[in-house]
C-alpha positions in Angstrom: 59.9 -71.9 -30.8 59.7 -68.6 -29.0 61.6 -70.2 -26.2 64.6 -71.1 -28.4 67.5 -68.5 -27.9 68.0 -68.4 -31.6 64.4 -67.5 -32.5 64.9 -63.9 -32.7 62.4 -63.2 -35.4 59.6 -65.1 -33.5 60.6 -63.4 -30.2 60.4 -60.0 -32.1 57.0 -60.9 -33.4 55.7 -62.0 -29.8 57.2 -58.6 -28.4 55.4 -56.5 -30.8 52.1 -58.3 -31.6 49.0 -56.2 -30.3 47.8 -58.0 -27.1 44.3 -58.3 -28.4 45.5 -60.6 -31.3 47.9 -62.7 -29.4 47.2 -66.4 -28.9 49.5 -68.8 -26.9 50.0 -72.3 -28.1 52.4 -75.4 -28.2 53.1 -77.5 -31.1 52.0 -80.5 -29.2 53.1 -83.2 -29.7 56.1 -81.8 -31.6 58.7 -79.1 -31.0 58.9 -79.0 -27.3 60.1 -75.8 -25.4 63.7 -75.2 -25.1 63.6 -76.7 -21.6 62.2 -80.0 -22.8 64.0 -79.9 -26.3 64.3 -83.4 -27.8 61.5 -84.7 -25.8 57.8 -85.3 -26.6 56.0 -81.9 -26.3 53.0 -81.7 -23.6 50.2 -79.3 -23.5 51.4 -78.2 -20.0 54.3 -76.5 -21.5 52.1 -73.7 -22.9 52.9 -72.0 -19.4 56.5 -71.9 -20.4 55.6 -70.3 -23.8 53.3 -67.6 -22.0 56.1 -66.9 -19.4 58.6 -66.2 -22.2 56.3 -63.9 -24.0 55.6 -62.2 -20.9 59.4 -61.8 -20.1 60.0 -60.5 -23.7 57.1 -57.9 -23.2 58.3 -56.9 -19.7 54.9 -58.0 -18.3 53.6 -60.3 -15.7 52.8 -63.8 -17.0 49.2 -63.5 -15.9 48.7 -60.6 -18.3 49.7 -62.7 -21.1 47.4 -65.6 -19.9 44.4 -63.3 -19.5 44.8 -61.9 -23.0 45.3 -65.1 -24.5 42.4 -66.6 -22.9 40.1 -63.7 -24.0 41.4 -63.8 -27.5 40.8 -67.6 -27.7 37.4 -67.2 -26.3 36.6 -64.5 -29.0 38.3 -66.5 -31.9 36.2 -69.8 -30.9 33.0 -68.0 -29.9 33.1 -69.5 -26.2 
């Protein structure tokens, strides 16, 4: 829901979360991003979630993608 305009608390959390703890996900098949609201959620929309978090933090989306990937690899031991 971070992509939803009224999700201020979630956006604040995404902005303040330490980068080494941040994971990016979707609630697929539920709760699509704002752009696709009312439709079936798809895993491909995770890019929009990462882009939104990057805008909130004032960084490039590639930084969020890299951090989220590192954190997922650490979490899942891969």
